[in-house]
C-alpha positions in Angstrom: -13.2 5.9 8.6 -14.8 4.7 5.5 -13.5 4.8 1.9 -16.0 5.7 -0.7 -15.2 5.1 -4.4 -17.0 3.9 -7.5 -14.8 0.7 -8.0 -12.6 -1.4 -6.1 -10.0 -3.8 -7.8 -8.8 -6.8 -5.7 -5.9 -8.9 -6.8 -6.1 -12.5 -5.9 -3.8 -15.5 -6.8 -6.1 -18.4 -5.8 -9.8 -18.6 -5.9 -10.1 -21.1 -3.1 -8.5 -18.6 -0.6 -10.8 -15.8 -1.3 -14.3 -15.6 0.2 -16.8 -13.9 -2.1 -19.4 -13.7 0.9 -17.1 -10.9 2.2 -18.5 -8.7 -0.7 -21.9 -7.3 0.3 -22.0 -4.4 -2.3 -22.9 -5.4 -5.9 -21.3 -3.9 -8.9 -18.5 -2.1 -7.2 -16.0 -4.9 -6.8 -13.7 -6.3 -9.4 -11.4 -9.3 -9.0 -8.2 -9.6 -11.0 -7.1 -13.3 -11.0 -3.3 -13.3 -11.3 -2.1 -16.8 -10.6 1.6 -17.0 -11.3 2.6 -20.1 -9.5 0.2 -23.0 -10.2 -2.7 -23.5 -12.5 -6.2 -24.1 -11.1 -8.6 -26.4 -12.7 -10.7 -24.8 -15.4 -13.9 -26.2 -13.7 -13.0 -24.4 -10.5 -12.4 -21.1 -12.2 -15.7 -21.4 -14.1 -17.5 -22.1 -10.8 -15.8 -19.1 -9.2 -16.6 -17.0 -12.3 -20.2 -17.9 -12.0 -20.3 -17.0 -8.3 -18.7 -13.6 -9.2 -21.5 -13.0 -11.7 -24.2 -14.0 -9.2 -22.7 -11.6 -6.6 -22.3 -8.7 -9.1 -18.4 -8.8 -9.1 -16.6 -8.4 -12.3 -13.8 -11.0 -13.0 -10.6 -10.2 -14.9 -7.9 -12.6 -15.9 -4.3 -11.5 -16.1 -2.3 -11.9 -19.3 -3.9 -15.1 -20.4 -6.2 -14.7 -23.4 -7.0 -18.4 -23.7 -8.3 -18.5 -20.1 -10.2 -15.2 -20.7 -12.2 -16.9 -23.4 -12.5 -20.4 -21.8 -14.2 -19.0 -18.7 -15.8 -16.1 -20.3 -14.3 -13.5 -17.9 -15.4 -9.9 -18.0 -12.1 -8.6 -19.0 -8.3 -8.8 -19.4 -5.7 -7.5 -17.1 -2.5 -6.6 -18.9 0.5 -6.4 -16.6 3.2 -3.7 -17.1 5.8 -6.1 -18.6 3.3 -7.2 -21.3 3.8 -5.0 -24.4 1.9 -7.0 -27.0 -0.1 -4.3 -29.0 -2.4 -7.0 -30.5 -4.3 -7.4 -27.2 -6.4 -4.3 -28.2 -8.6 -6.7 -30.5 -10.2 -8.0 -27.2 -11.7 -4.7 -26.5 -13.5 -4.9 -29.8 -14.7 -8.4 -28.9 -16.6 -6.8 -25.9 -14.0 -7.5 -23.1 -13.0 -4.7 -20.8 -9.2 -4.2 -20.7 -7.3 -3.0 -17.7 -3.6 -2.3 -17.7 -0.8 -1.8 -15.3 2.0 0.8 -15.4 4.8 2.3 -13.4 5.9 5.3 -15.6 4.7 7.5 -18.4 6.1 5.2 -21.1 4.1 2.2 -19.8 1.1 4.4 -19.7 1.4 5.2 -23.4 1.8 1.5 -24.2 -1.2 0.6 -22.2 -3.3 3.4 -24.0 -2.2 1.8 -27.3 -3.3 -1.6 -26.1 -6.8 -0.3 -25.6 -6.9 -0.1 -21.8 -9.8 2.1 -20.4 -8.2 2.1 -17.0 -4.6 1.8 -15.9 -3.6 0.6 -12.5 -0.6 2.8 -11.5 1.7 1.6 -8.9 3.1 2.8 -6.2 0.9 5.3 -4.4 2.4 4.7 -0.9 5.7 3.4 0.4 6.0 -0.4 0.4 8.2 -2.7 2.5 9.5 -4.6 -0.5 13.3 -4.3 -0.5 13.5 -4.6 -4.3 10.8 -1.8 -4.9 12.1 1.6 -3.9 10.1 4.9 -4.2 6.6 5.8 -4.3 4.5 8.8 -5.7 2.4 10.0 -2.8 -1.1 11.6 -3.2 -0.1 14.9 -4.7 2.1 13.6 -7.4 -0.4 10.9 -8.3 -3.2 13.5 -8.6 -1.0 15.6 -10.8 -0.2 12.6 -13.1 -3.9 11.6 -13.1 -5.0 14.9 -14.3 -2.5 14.8 -17.3 -3.6 11.3 -18.2 -5.8 10.4 -21.2 -7.2 7.4 -19.3 -8.3 6.9 -15.7 -5.4 5.9 -13.3 -6.2 3.6 -10.5 -3.8 3.8 -7.6 -2.1 0.8 -6.3 0.7 0.0 -3.8 1.2 0.3 0.0 -2.5 0.5 0.6 -3.3 -1.0 4.0 -5.8 -0.5 6.8 -3.8 2.3 8.4 -3.7 4.5 5.3 -6.9 3.5 3.7 -8.7 6.7 4.8 -6.2 8.7 2.8 -7.6 7.4 -0.4 -10.4 9.8 -0.1 -8.0 12.5 -1.1 -6.9 10.7 -4.2 -8.3 12.0 -7.6 -9.5 8.7 -8.8 -12.9 7.0 -8.9 -11.4 3.6 -7.8 -8.3 2.0 -6.3 -6.7 -1.4 -6.4 -5.4 -3.5 -3.5 -3.0 -6.4 -3.5 -1.1 -7.5 -0.4 -3.7 -6.1 2.2 -6.4 -8.3 0.6 -4.1 -11.3 1.1 -3.4 -10.5 4.7 -6.6 -9.0 6.1 -9.4 -9.3 3.5 -12.3 -8.9 6.0 -10.9 -5.7 7.6 -10.3 -4.0 4.3 -13.5 -4.9 2.5 -15.7 -3.9 5.5 -14.4 -0.3 5.3 -15.3 0.1 1.5 -18.6 1.6 0.4 
């Protein structure tokens, strides 16, 4: 079964391991570059950013405003633990700002930071031993209706439960571990 949403957010940690040729649909996919282990060369990131632009893929940088301006990314992704309220100046400079949250308090902080969309985690159950609990579709839909900004579901999304996303009250969704494991199987089912 296919999943039809307006936007898809894919988290990557390394530009060399992600094949942009998998993405066939323009202006629907957004890549969030979240490298927490080692730094890639600026030239490599600029080249990847240029290829994203050619393929109609928006490119976001996680929590690094220096890198954001160096490679002229489309926007900034602010993780849940980042509570710096001064980051809202980047939305005034023309960058799109995405945030991440796990509860109502974090949603309020992301709203103050100028986030237009908030990636809310965990929709489905995950296998991480240190991450317990999940919302499920009904609770996510109720939370989404009460929210001032669009909530984007994340967490536990894989090829087995991908079709359940059609019941989620959101115009988009985000994917992290399934993109690392089986990117072609997931991307080919998104329209």
